[in-house]
Backbone bond lengths (Angstrom), bond angles and torsions (degrees), N, CA, C in turn:
res aa  C-N    CA-C-N  psi(-1)  N-CA   C-N-CA  omega(-1)  CA-C   N-CA-C  phi
1 X - - - 1.446 - - 1.521 109.45 -
2 X 1.319 116.40 148.64 1.462 121.12 -178.01 1.524 109.63 -109.59
3 X 1.307 115.32 154.72 1.463 121.62 176.81 1.523 107.31 -88.74
4 X 1.324 117.54 128.08 1.467 122.17 -176.13 1.518 111.01 -100.50
5 X 1.333 114.97 141.20 1.466 122.33 171.80 1.506 105.67 -137.72
6 X 1.298 118.48 107.73 1.455 121.33 -174.48 1.515 108.31 65.16
7 X 1.312 116.79 -125.46 1.455 119.93 178.86 1.518 112.04 -103.12
8 X 1.342 118.05 2.09 1.461 120.67 -178.55 1.506 111.46 -109.39
9 X 1.303 115.63 174.05 1.456 121.31 177.98 1.520 109.23 -96.32
10 X 1.306 115.94 -173.98 1.463 120.59 -179.90 1.528 110.28 -62.81
11 X 1.325 117.86 -26.52 1.469 119.42 176.87 1.521 110.81 -66.11
12 X 1.335 117.33 -30.88 1.456 120.14 175.60 1.512 111.78 -65.49
13 X 1.317 116.56 -39.41 1.462 120.68 178.42 1.525 109.41 -67.91
14 X 1.320 117.42 -42.44 1.459 120.52 179.08 1.530 110.74 -66.30
15 X 1.331 117.26 -37.77 1.459 120.32 176.03 1.517 111.53 -64.01
16 X 1.327 116.23 -41.00 1.461 120.25 178.00 1.524 110.68 -65.15
17 X 1.318 116.54 -38.11 1.458 120.46 177.37 1.527 110.38 -63.79
18 X 1.330 117.28 -41.46 1.465 121.26 177.25 1.520 111.85 -63.35
19 X 1.340 116.80 -41.57 1.468 120.69 177.74 1.519 110.14 -62.45
20 X 1.327 117.41 -41.85 1.469 120.81 178.89 1.523 111.32 -63.78
21 X 1.320 117.57 -38.69 1.467 120.68 178.90 1.528 110.08 -64.28
22 X 1.341 116.99 -47.05 1.468 120.44 -178.26 1.528 110.50 -64.34
23 X 1.329 117.30 -43.45 1.466 120.52 179.86 1.527 110.84 -65.25
24 X 1.313 116.88 -39.62 1.462 120.51 179.92 1.520 111.23 -65.33
25 X 1.314 117.27 -40.16 1.470 120.32 177.91 1.524 110.53 -60.38
26 X 1.323 117.58 -42.79 1.461 120.76 178.59 1.510 112.99 -64.88
27 X 1.330 116.73 -42.98 1.460 119.77 -179.32 1.527 111.67 -70.77
28 X 1.320 117.63 -33.58 1.462 120.27 174.49 1.523 109.76 -67.35
29 X 1.336 117.12 -36.07 1.467 120.74 175.60 1.521 111.80 -60.60
30 X 1.341 116.57 -40.28 1.464 119.94 175.87 1.528 109.90 -62.29
31 X 1.325 116.70 -45.75 1.464 120.49 -179.67 1.514 112.54 -62.00
32 X 1.330 116.89 -41.54 1.463 119.87 178.08 1.526 111.01 -64.54
33 X 1.320 116.36 -41.36 1.467 120.00 179.31 1.524 110.86 -60.98
34 X 1.321 116.03 -44.81 1.463 119.63 179.17 1.522 110.04 -63.50
35 X 1.322 117.16 -41.84 1.458 120.31 179.70 1.517 112.95 -63.38
36 X 1.333 116.69 -35.43 1.470 120.07 179.98 1.522 112.70 -80.48
37 X 1.331 117.54 -27.34 1.468 120.41 -177.46 1.523 112.93 -73.29
38 X 1.326 116.66 -37.34 1.451 120.09 -175.24 1.523 110.16 -100.24
39 X 1.321 115.51 143.67 1.456 120.43 -176.50 1.521 112.90 -90.49
40 X 1.331 118.15 -18.28 1.465 119.55 178.56 1.530 109.84 -112.32
41 X 1.305 114.46 150.91 1.466 120.27 -179.66 1.528 111.28 -66.28
42 X 1.318 116.56 -36.54 1.461 120.98 -178.95 1.526 111.23 -63.71
43 X 1.321 117.15 -44.88 1.458 120.66 179.27 1.522 111.31 -64.46
44 X 1.327 116.87 -40.02 1.455 120.46 179.24 1.528 110.95 -65.75
45 X 1.325 117.70 -42.25 1.462 120.90 179.06 1.519 111.83 -65.58
46 X 1.328 116.33 -42.48 1.457 120.20 -179.99 1.521 111.39 -65.21
47 X 1.314 117.40 -44.84 1.465 119.73 -179.09 1.522 111.53 -69.14
48 X 1.326 118.17 -34.72 1.467 118.88 177.22 1.522 111.13 -70.08
49 X 1.327 117.82 -33.95 1.463 120.49 176.21 1.525 110.87 -66.16
50 X 1.324 116.79 -43.06 1.467 120.50 178.59 1.523 110.65 -63.79
51 X 1.325 117.11 -43.95 1.461 120.33 179.09 1.524 111.53 -64.80
52 X 1.326 117.40 -38.17 1.463 120.73 177.64 1.523 110.91 -63.24
53 X 1.322 116.44 -43.44 1.466 120.31 178.71 1.520 110.49 -63.06
54 X 1.331 117.18 -42.40 1.466 120.24 178.34 1.527 111.86 -63.48
55 X 1.319 117.20 -41.61 1.462 119.75 178.57 1.523 111.43 -64.69
56 X 1.322 117.15 -40.24 1.463 119.83 -179.65 1.528 111.02 -70.28
57 X 1.342 116.86 -41.22 1.462 119.45 -179.03 1.527 112.57 -68.47
58 X 1.329 117.66 -28.38 1.465 119.98 179.59 1.523 112.16 -94.40
59 X 1.316 117.77 9.48 1.460 120.19 177.00 1.527 109.03 -98.35
60 X 1.322 115.45 173.48 1.463 120.25 178.71 1.523 112.61 -75.45
61 X 1.314 117.71 0.50 1.457 121.12 -179.44 1.523 110.36 -68.98
62 X 1.335 117.03 -40.48 1.463 121.09 -176.40 1.527 111.29 -99.64
63 X 1.332 116.64 -53.01 1.457 122.08 -177.70 1.523 108.23 -119.66
64 X 1.324 118.44 120.75 1.464 119.03 177.78 1.533 110.86 -62.59
65 X 1.306 116.52 129.83 1.460 121.33 -177.96 1.508 113.22 -63.13
66 X 1.334 117.35 -25.61 1.459 120.49 -179.79 1.522 112.07 -70.53
67 X 1.336 117.21 -19.53 1.462 119.95 -178.16 1.526 112.77 -90.03
68 X 1.327 117.54 -4.60 1.465 121.29 -179.07 1.521 110.51 -88.57
69 X 1.348 117.56 157.53 1.465 119.87 176.10 1.526 111.17 -59.72
70 X 1.316 117.20 160.11 1.456 124.60 -171.41 1.513 116.62 -44.92
71 X 1.332 117.51 -61.35 1.462 120.71 -174.45 1.527 111.69 -66.85
72 X 1.316 116.78 -42.35 1.463 121.07 -178.59 1.526 109.96 -66.21
73 X 1.312 117.81 -43.23 1.459 120.92 177.90 1.510 112.03 -63.09
74 X 1.340 116.44 -38.65 1.465 120.65 177.14 1.526 110.83 -65.78
75 X 1.326 116.80 -40.72 1.459 121.26 179.29 1.529 111.14 -65.79
76 X 1.330 117.01 -41.78 1.459 121.19 -179.95 1.526 111.93 -68.17
77 X 1.324 118.42 -22.13 1.464 120.26 -179.05 1.524 112.21 -68.37
78 X 1.335 118.29 -16.21 1.465 121.54 178.10 1.529 113.27 -91.01
79 X 1.309 117.01 5.69 1.458 121.49 175.27 1.533 107.83 -63.76
80 X 1.332 118.58 131.56 1.466 119.03 -178.53 1.531 113.65 -61.68
81 X 1.320 117.48 -28.41 1.461 119.31 176.35 1.526 110.75 -67.92
82 X 1.337 117.12 -37.65 1.460 120.62 176.79 1.520 111.08 -66.35
83 X 1.324 116.59 -42.66 1.463 120.11 -179.88 1.527 111.07 -62.56
84 X 1.316 116.46 -43.19 1.466 120.01 178.92 1.528 111.04 -67.15
85 X 1.322 116.34 -42.40 1.465 119.97 -179.15 1.525 111.30 -64.44
86 X 1.324 117.29 -40.91 1.463 121.38 178.77 1.529 110.58 -63.38
87 X 1.322 116.72 -44.37 1.462 120.38 -179.95 1.524 111.30 -66.01
88 X 1.320 116.67 -43.08 1.465 119.99 179.15 1.527 111.68 -64.61
89 X 1.316 116.19 -42.52 1.467 119.81 179.52 1.525 110.40 -62.67
90 X 1.333 116.48 -43.83 1.457 119.15 -178.27 1.525 112.48 -67.45
91 X 1.326 118.32 -37.79 1.458 119.32 -179.00 1.522 112.43 -76.29
92 X 1.322 117.53 -43.95 1.464 119.85 -174.16 1.522 113.65 -83.83
93 X 1.324 117.59 -41.66 1.469 119.34 -176.85 1.516 113.29 -87.34
94 X 1.320 116.94 -41.55 1.455 120.19 -173.91 1.517 113.56 -102.47
95 X 1.339 117.96 -3.52 1.457 120.99 177.36 1.516 113.87 66.44
96 X 1.314 117.88 28.83 1.462 121.21 -179.56 1.516 110.39 -68.45
97 X 1.313 115.41 148.55 1.448 121.14 176.99 1.516 111.32 -88.12
98 X 1.315 114.74 -175.23 1.458 120.39 -176.55 1.527 111.84 -65.04
99 X 1.324 117.61 -33.99 1.468 120.72 -178.71 1.526 111.82 -63.83
100 X 1.317 117.09 -34.50 1.466 120.46 -178.60 1.525 112.29 -74.20
101 X 1.327 117.17 -32.97 1.467 119.08 -177.56 1.527 112.44 -97.82
102 X 1.326 117.05 1.52 1.467 120.77 -176.29 1.529 113.99 -56.84
103 X 1.345 120.57 -44.61 1.477 118.33 -179.76 1.533 113.45 -59.81
104 X 1.318 117.75 -45.23 1.467 118.90 -179.31 1.522 111.43 -71.99
105 X 1.323 118.17 -33.40 1.462 120.47 177.70 1.530 110.26 -69.19
106 X 1.320 117.55 -37.00 1.465 119.65 177.68 1.526 111.01 -65.43
107 X 1.329 117.92 -42.72 1.465 120.62 176.61 1.525 110.83 -63.12
108 X 1.319 116.55 -39.93 1.459 121.04 178.33 1.529 110.90 -66.29
109 X 1.325 117.11 -37.01 1.465 120.96 177.47 1.520 111.07 -67.45
110 X 1.325 117.19 -42.59 1.472 120.54 176.84 1.521 109.91 -61.07
111 X 1.323 116.97 -43.26 1.463 121.28 176.98 1.529 110.83 -59.47
112 X 1.322 117.16 -45.94 1.466 121.04 -178.05 1.517 111.58 -64.52
113 X 1.325 117.16 -44.32 1.469 120.40 178.93 1.527 109.98 -63.53
114 X 1.334 116.68 -40.87 1.466 120.18 178.89 1.526 111.11 -63.98
115 X 1.322 117.65 -42.25 1.462 120.33 -178.92 1.529 111.69 -68.23
116 X 1.324 117.38 -37.72 1.463 119.77 176.25 1.527 109.88 -67.19
117 X 1.337 117.50 -39.54 1.465 120.78 176.21 1.511 112.62 -63.20
118 X 1.321 116.69 -42.39 1.468 120.66 178.32 1.527 110.40 -65.42
119 X 1.326 116.90 -40.12 1.469 118.56 178.71 1.524 110.87 -67.04
120 X 1.318 118.30 -34.60 1.467 120.80 176.15 1.534 110.30 -65.64
121 X 1.343 116.10 -41.65 1.463 120.72 176.90 1.532 110.43 -62.08
122 X 1.322 116.98 -43.62 1.470 120.62 179.61 1.520 111.30 -65.97
123 X 1.330 116.73 -36.62 1.464 120.48 177.91 1.521 110.42 -64.31
124 X 1.331 117.36 -45.43 1.467 120.61 178.58 1.519 111.49 -65.67
125 X 1.320 117.21 -36.03 1.462 121.39 177.57 1.522 110.30 -64.60
126 X 1.320 116.79 -40.24 1.466 120.80 -179.08 1.529 110.80 -68.72
127 X 1.316 117.72 -34.30 1.458 120.72 -178.08 1.516 112.24 -66.53
128 X 1.333 117.20 -25.77 1.467 121.22 178.93 1.512 112.75 -75.50
129 X 1.348 117.53 -24.39 1.467 119.98 -175.63 1.480 111.77 -98.22
């Protein structure tokens, strides 16, 4: 017998947990990069607030990407919040397996690795000054 959560099995919950971990690593990488780039706390807070607003406004949370013109909608689909939301929706609501969410999880993983790499570069840059 399987443990049910919504319409998916326990693997759906574990997949959603994995997606949340990968997305969180990427967003923490952005935060670390911003913290290392700016020398004052005020500038770092202001720039992180602006970036957060931009990420939320370009996600499907506020404006559905399907309602935007072709190029803009395609560009907004690479927002890490959209990728995480799509993967979470597919695993938890529709019971999709790993094969169905693999493209968005791979893009999210590339984003996370890139953000951690950029934050490492910013950290090393800050140590020199």
